[in-house]
VOLO-525098 format. One record per residue (C-alpha): x, y, z. Coordinates in Angstrom, 3 decimals. Each point is the difference from the previous one (the first is absolute). Example, Ala and Ser with C-alpha at 12.3 -4.5 7.8 and 13.67 -1.06 7.14 Angstrom:
<nodes>
12.300; -4.500; 7.800 .
1.370; 3.440; -0.660 .
</nodes>
This chain:
<nodes>
0.035; -0.155; -0.099 .
2.599; 2.366; 0.960 .
1.893; -0.588; -3.448 .
-3.325; 1.229; -1.640 .
-0.022; 3.005; 2.144 .
3.196; 0.741; -0.557 .
-0.556; 0.061; -4.046 .
-2.747; 2.189; 0.584 .
1.890; 2.260; 2.040 .
2.644; 0.174; -2.837 .
-2.856; 0.940; -2.506 .
-1.047; 2.658; 2.130 .
3.338; 1.378; 0.434 .
0.576; -0.175; -3.876 .
-3.228; 1.773; -0.286 .
0.738; 2.983; 2.249 .
3.315; 0.367; -1.396 .
-1.294; 0.250; -3.771 .
-2.427; 2.412; 1.388 .
2.587; 2.006; 2.174 .
2.173; 0.424; -3.440 .
-2.694; 0.883; -2.212 .
-1.139; 2.927; 2.501 .
3.557; 1.429; -0.135 .
-1.364; 1.500; -3.501 .
-2.706; 1.590; 1.693 .
2.448; 2.093; 2.040 .
1.466; 1.088; -3.214 .
-3.480; 0.983; -1.650 .
-0.855; 1.723; 3.659 .
3.143; 2.291; -0.330 .
-0.484; 0.572; -3.645 .
-3.761; 0.953; 0.331 .
1.006; 2.176; 3.042 .
2.857; 1.611; -1.661 .
-2.537; 0.901; -3.147 .
-2.588; 1.398; 2.234 .
2.595; 1.875; 1.989 .
1.503; 1.573; -3.195 .
-3.571; 0.559; -1.690 .
-1.120; 1.931; 3.078 .
3.056; 2.211; 0.265 .
1.123; 0.432; -3.508 .
-3.631; 0.294; -1.662 .
-2.061; 0.747; 2.880 .
-2.031; -2.784; -0.666 .
-0.988; -3.233; 2.189 .
-2.146; -2.768; 0.403 .
-2.066; -1.500; 2.781 .
0.318; -3.210; -2.081 .
3.721; -0.063; 0.066 .
-0.114; 0.660; 3.639 .
-2.082; -2.756; 0.346 .
2.042; -2.358; -1.828 .
2.927; 0.586; 1.990 .
-2.038; -0.841; 3.319 .
-1.032; -3.397; -1.867 .
3.372; -0.950; -1.194 .
1.456; 0.693; 3.749 .
-3.028; -2.184; 1.182 .
0.856; -2.790; -2.210 .
3.822; 0.342; 0.418 .
-0.953; -0.360; 4.208 .
-2.707; -3.029; -0.238 .
1.078; -1.672; -2.631 .
3.717; -0.364; 1.344 .
-1.214; -0.962; 3.606 .
0.712; -3.597; -0.645 .
3.155; 0.656; -1.904 .
0.884; 1.942; 3.463 .
-0.710; -2.737; 2.227 .
1.662; -2.531; -2.294 .
3.161; 1.733; 0.297 .
-0.569; 0.891; 3.671 .
0.419; 3.622; -0.647 .
-2.920; 0.998; 1.947 .
0.180; 2.163; 2.922 .
1.041; -2.114; 3.387 .
0.605; 1.059; 3.351 .
2.008; -2.825; 1.517 .
1.543; 1.887; 2.766 .
-1.134; -2.722; 1.933 .
-0.268; -2.852; -2.166 .
3.608; 0.260; -1.349 .
1.461; -1.021; 3.883 .
-1.852; -3.689; -0.688 .
1.415; -3.111; -1.500 .
-0.845; -0.236; -4.037 .
-2.957; -2.710; 0.833 .
-1.566; 2.320; 2.475 .
-0.152; 2.837; -2.674 .
-1.198; -2.380; -2.394 .
-2.841; -1.049; 2.553 .
-0.557; 3.713; 0.265 .
-0.399; 0.606; -3.749 .
-2.505; -2.852; 0.052 .
-2.082; 1.228; 2.982 .
0.084; 3.633; -1.533 .
-1.185; -1.376; -3.602 .
-2.727; -2.361; 1.395 .
-1.377; 2.241; 2.601 .
0.590; 3.527; -1.301 .
1.217; 0.083; -3.605 .
-2.481; -2.413; -1.564 .
-3.279; 1.191; 1.565 .
0.852; 3.288; -0.640 .
0.973; -0.387; -3.936 .
-3.353; -2.058; -0.558 .
-2.318; 2.390; 1.999 .
1.561; 2.899; -2.294 .
-0.248; -2.269; -3.207 .
-3.598; -0.747; 0.679 .
-0.983; 3.644; 0.685 .
2.115; 1.112; -2.910 .
-2.118; -2.439; -2.137 .
-3.267; 1.466; 0.781 .
1.439; 3.709; -0.114 .
1.077; -0.937; -3.664 .
-3.160; -1.808; -0.824 .
-2.585; 2.920; 1.108 .
2.563; 2.439; -1.658 .
-0.369; -2.063; -3.033 .
-3.339; -0.258; -0.224 .
-0.879; 3.526; 0.176 .
2.930; 1.090; -2.555 .
1.216; 2.011; 2.599 .
1.961; 2.910; -1.371 .
2.229; 2.447; 1.822 .
-1.764; 3.304; 0.631 .
2.682; 2.170; -0.870 .
-0.222; 1.471; -3.619 .
1.582; -2.335; -2.634 .
0.349; -2.299; 2.768 .
0.646; -4.224; -0.472 .
-2.355; -2.893; 0.629 .
0.707; -1.183; 3.604 .
-1.281; -3.531; -0.152 .
3.791; -1.245; -1.558 .
1.679; 1.454; 2.789 .
-2.253; -1.435; 2.898 .
0.647; -3.301; -1.966 .
3.646; 0.278; 1.210 .
-0.872; -0.468; 3.439 .
-1.298; -3.370; -0.080 .
2.519; -1.049; -2.487 .
3.023; 1.237; 2.130 .
-1.427; -1.346; 3.112 .
-0.440; -3.314; -1.802 .
3.398; 0.115; -0.912 .
1.107; 0.827; 3.366 .
-2.039; -3.006; 1.480 .
1.309; -2.274; -2.483 .
3.506; 1.099; 0.915 .
-0.710; -0.291; 3.759 .
-1.179; -3.517; -0.453 .
3.331; -0.905; -1.936 .
2.101; 1.552; 2.717 .
-1.747; -1.920; 2.592 .
0.192; -3.355; -1.929 .
4.374; 0.801; -0.567 .
-0.248; 0.726; 3.943 .
-1.462; -3.157; 0.904 .
2.083; -1.955; -2.176 .
2.897; 1.598; 1.626 .
-1.201; -1.132; 3.287 .
0.152; -3.466; -1.485 .
3.237; 0.324; -1.492 .
-1.083; -0.610; -3.414 .
1.237; 3.282; -1.280 .
2.989; 2.588; 1.171 .
-1.211; 2.850; 1.463 .
-2.269; 1.904; -2.412 .
1.477; 3.511; 1.232 .
3.743; -0.682; -0.919 .
-0.732; -0.755; -3.517 .
-0.375; 4.024; -0.575 .
2.727; 0.805; 1.844 .
2.413; -2.551; -1.736 .
-1.566; 1.125; -3.509 .
0.652; 3.221; 0.614 .
3.754; -0.569; 1.105 .
0.900; -2.043; -3.146 .
-1.667; 2.761; -2.268 .
2.656; 2.229; 1.817 .
2.978; -2.337; -0.143 .
-0.691; -0.384; -3.759 .
-0.170; 3.863; -0.296 .
3.090; 0.083; 1.745 .
1.917; -2.480; -1.750 .
-1.015; 1.474; -3.349 .
1.262; 3.244; 1.066 .
3.685; -1.576; 0.652 .
0.468; -1.929; -3.235 .
</nodes>
C-alpha cells in the first residue's frame, strides 16, 4: 500500500513542479503588463482598470497556483524556534500533526468555500463594477484550484513523512538541500574550468 501511495506522491510532486515552472511565465507577464500600464499612464496620460485588474489577477494566479510548488520545495514560512531543537524524527511527527490537524482541514475548508464563491460568480456572470473592468469568475476559480493543489501537495508531504518514519525513504526535506548544493557545486566547477 505504501508503494502505491509513494507513486501517487511522486505524481503530485511532478504535477506541482510542472505548474510551478509554468507559472514562472505569469511573473513575466505581470511585469510586462505592469510596465506597459505605468508607461501608458505617465507618457500617454491614459490608464485602464482592465490592465490594473489583470495585474491583480496575475498576482493571484502566481500566489495561488504556486502554493503547492512552494510546499513541495519546503519554502513556505516556518517558525522553527522550538522545533529545531528536537530530533529529526520528532520534527517529522510535528509536521505530520500540523498537516493532519491544521493544514489539511484549512485547505479543504477554503477550497470548498472558494468553489461556492466561484460557482455563484460564474452563474451571475459577475463583472468588475469598475469601468473597463474584467470578468470576476476566472480569478475566483483560482481559489479552489490553488487550494486543491496545496491540499494534494499536503497529502504528498504527509505520505513522504510517514514513509520516512517507516524507513522506506530518506529524509524528504534533505533532498532539496542536496539538490541545491549540487547545483552550486556544478556552477562553481564550471567557473574553475
